[in-house]
Kinemage of the C-alpha trace (Angstrom):
@kinemage 1
@onewidth
@group {chain A} dominant
@subgroup {mainchain}
@vectorlist {calphas} color= white
{ca met a 1} P 3.793 22.741 -42.734
{ca asn a 2} L 1.185 20.200 -43.791
{ca ile a 3} L -2.245 21.104 -45.040
{ca val a 4} L -3.884 20.216 -41.806
{ca glu a 5} L -1.533 22.465 -40.058
{ca lys a 6} L -2.266 25.105 -42.539
{ca ala a 7} L -6.018 24.817 -42.143
{ca glu a 8} L -5.861 24.810 -38.482
{ca arg a 9} L -4.175 28.164 -38.632
{ca phe a 10} L -6.406 29.540 -40.995
{ca ala a 11} L -9.552 28.227 -39.121
{ca arg a 12} L -8.675 29.458 -35.684
{ca lys a 13} L -8.818 33.072 -36.868
{ca glu a 14} L -12.015 32.366 -38.720
{ca tyr a 15} L -13.808 30.786 -35.786
{ca leu a 16} L -13.548 34.238 -33.925
{ca lys a 17} L -16.105 35.367 -35.174
{ca asn a 18} L -18.613 32.804 -34.570
{ca asp a 19} L -21.028 32.833 -31.308
{ca ser a 20} L -19.166 31.563 -27.891
{ca phe a 21} L -20.438 27.925 -28.494
{ca his a 22} L -18.689 27.380 -32.085
{ca gln a 23} L -15.209 28.488 -31.161
{ca tyr a 24} L -11.829 26.611 -32.283
{ca ile a 25} L -12.515 24.990 -28.856
{ca his a 26} L -15.542 23.012 -30.422
{ca val a 27} L -13.492 21.932 -33.268
{ca glu a 28} L -10.977 20.490 -30.781
{ca asn a 29} L -13.421 18.591 -29.166
{ca val a 30} L -15.109 16.965 -32.096
{ca leu a 31} L -11.543 15.932 -33.018
{ca lys a 32} L -10.900 14.565 -29.969
{ca arg a 33} L -14.514 12.752 -30.002
{ca ala a 34} L -13.652 11.490 -33.599
{ca tyr a 35} L -10.516 10.033 -32.814
{ca glu a 36} L -11.962 8.167 -29.665
{ca ile a 37} L -14.508 6.672 -32.187
{ca val a 38} L -11.785 5.987 -34.972
{ca his a 39} L -9.535 4.037 -32.449
{ca arg a 40} L -12.587 1.732 -31.660
{ca leu a 41} L -13.230 1.024 -35.291
{ca lys a 42} L -11.365 -1.776 -36.070
{ca gly a 43} L -10.405 -2.848 -39.743
{ca val a 44} L -12.312 -0.024 -41.307
{ca asn a 45} L -10.361 2.351 -43.876
{ca ile a 46} L -10.760 6.029 -42.963
{ca asp a 47} L -9.318 9.011 -44.670
{ca glu a 48} L -8.192 10.537 -41.517
{ca glu a 49} L -7.035 13.587 -43.439
{ca ala a 50} L -10.050 14.552 -44.842
{ca leu a 51} L -11.977 13.590 -41.893
{ca thr a 52} L -9.604 16.101 -40.120
{ca leu a 53} L -10.013 18.963 -42.477
{ca ala a 54} L -14.095 18.466 -42.781
{ca ile a 55} L -14.173 18.911 -38.749
{ca ile a 56} L -11.714 21.799 -38.679
{ca phe a 57} L -14.054 23.469 -41.387
{ca his a 58} L -17.696 22.321 -40.375
{ca asp a 59} L -18.604 25.282 -38.089
{ca ile a 60} L -16.174 27.836 -39.973
{ca asp a 61} L -19.279 30.419 -40.554
{ca tyr a 62} L -22.006 29.888 -37.769
{ca ser a 63} L -24.013 33.111 -38.969
{ca ala a 64} L -27.222 31.065 -39.443
{ca tyr a 65} L -28.069 27.348 -38.169
{ca glu a 66} L -29.738 26.445 -41.643
{ca thr a 67} L -27.005 27.312 -44.091
{ca his a 68} L -23.929 27.037 -41.900
{ca pro a 69} L -23.022 23.561 -43.449
{ca asp a 70} L -22.938 24.801 -46.959
{ca val a 71} L -21.147 27.941 -46.527
{ca ser a 72} L -18.568 26.576 -44.375
{ca ala a 73} L -18.069 23.376 -47.081
{ca glu a 74} L -17.671 26.561 -49.431
{ca ile a 75} L -15.072 28.121 -47.539
{ca ala a 76} L -13.515 24.723 -46.941
{ca gly a 77} L -13.469 24.294 -50.811
{ca lys a 78} L -12.020 27.356 -51.785
{ca trp a 79} L -9.225 27.803 -49.186
{ca leu a 80} L -8.394 24.180 -50.019
{ca lys a 81} L -8.424 24.752 -53.597
{ca asp a 82} L -6.443 27.983 -53.204
{ca asn a 83} L -4.025 25.582 -51.200
{ca asp a 84} L -3.769 22.727 -53.972
{ca tyr a 85} L -5.250 20.439 -52.579
{ca pro a 86} L -6.335 17.708 -55.077
{ca lys a 87} L -10.240 18.266 -56.488
{ca asp a 88} L -11.113 14.871 -55.746
{ca lys a 89} L -10.186 15.590 -51.907
{ca ile a 90} L -11.840 18.508 -52.216
{ca ile a 91} L -15.225 16.981 -53.010
{ca lys a 92} L -14.791 14.300 -50.232
{ca val a 93} L -14.236 17.109 -47.648
{ca lys a 94} L -17.028 19.660 -48.681
{ca asn a 95} L -19.401 16.242 -48.383
{ca ile a 96} L -18.201 15.045 -44.908
{ca ile a 97} L -18.934 18.939 -43.741
{ca leu a 98} L -22.491 18.517 -45.282
{ca asp a 99} L -23.108 15.104 -43.701
{ca his a 100} L -22.397 16.313 -39.868
{ca ser a 101} L -25.797 18.614 -39.881
{ca thr a 102} L -29.041 17.293 -38.997
{ca pro a 103} L -31.053 19.258 -41.050
{ca his a 104} L -28.929 18.225 -44.239
{ca arg a 105} L -29.725 14.811 -42.879
{ca glu a 106} L -33.055 14.932 -43.631
{ca ile a 107} L -32.429 16.381 -47.116
{ca arg a 108} L -29.374 14.302 -47.992
{ca arg a 109} L -30.571 11.144 -46.228
{ca asp a 110} L -27.988 8.991 -44.112
{ca ala a 111} L -23.921 9.707 -44.393
{ca lys a 112} L -22.654 7.420 -47.476
{ca thr a 113} L -19.182 7.462 -45.918
{ca ile a 114} L -17.808 6.312 -42.700
{ca glu a 115} L -16.171 9.835 -42.406
{ca gly a 116} L -19.917 11.199 -42.613
{ca lys a 117} L -21.088 9.056 -39.739
{ca ile a 118} L -17.805 9.782 -37.506
{ca ile a 119} L -18.584 13.672 -38.084
{ca phe a 120} L -22.142 13.590 -37.301
{ca asp a 121} L -21.753 11.382 -34.634
{ca ser a 122} L -18.819 13.206 -32.947
{ca asp a 123} L -20.575 16.206 -33.077
{ca lys a 124} L -23.850 15.238 -31.841
{ca ser a 125} L -22.782 13.107 -28.951
{ca leu a 126} L -21.045 15.875 -27.132
{ca phe a 127} L -24.785 17.308 -26.859
{ca ile a 128} L -25.698 14.672 -24.711
{ca thr a 129} L -25.739 15.671 -21.360
{ca thr a 130} L -29.047 16.097 -20.364
{ca pro a 131} L -32.282 13.885 -20.484
{ca glu a 132} L -33.438 16.346 -23.614
{ca thr a 133} L -30.342 16.101 -25.590
{ca tyr a 134} L -30.115 12.427 -25.208
{ca gln a 135} L -33.668 12.228 -26.240
{ca lys a 136} L -33.144 13.862 -29.172
{ca tyr a 137} L -29.452 12.874 -30.461
{ca phe a 138} L -28.874 9.419 -29.120
{ca ser a 139} L -31.587 7.355 -31.831
{ca leu a 140} L -29.624 9.548 -34.745
{ca leu a 141} L -26.512 8.320 -33.699
{ca tyr a 142} L -24.988 6.091 -36.593
{ca leu a 143} L -22.261 4.056 -34.950
{ca gln a 144} L -22.334 1.716 -31.283
{ca glu a 145} L -18.866 3.121 -30.733
{ca thr a 146} L -20.300 6.259 -30.399
{ca lys a 147} L -23.010 5.206 -28.657
{ca asp a 148} L -20.354 3.464 -26.303
{ca leu a 149} L -18.711 6.757 -25.434
{ca val a 150} L -21.868 8.538 -24.667
{ca thr a 151} L -21.722 9.413 -20.884
{ca tyr a 152} L -25.165 10.661 -19.760
{ca arg a 153} L -27.620 7.766 -19.543
{ca pro a 154} L -31.093 8.300 -18.528
């Protein structure tokens, strides 16, 4: 079993502790959107394993909105370390997780990696279903490829 499969198995159990919106189905939806974006990006080098792991862990602890990215990144880091994942890749996965959060974007500024932009866009673009959510999130999206996937238009 590879690291992604092991992470999925672990995460499916952990997500059961979250509210009804932040269950593993949310991870599956974010993954699907992320790979729609990845397939539209031509000639861009993307660490798909790190992106996938970050998406799997991004909301693994949603006990508090403001701190969930930090807590989720720490859970990911510990789990990845316990599963002998390389230290430099753990740091990358944790940073991608932190890039998915709107409050963290205000602190950290824009995502520095393409994977950070993809996780943010994948997560937020799924919310764009009403005039209010379009107003709130569309202008924050990083990538034109994501904007092209948004189905709601005012």
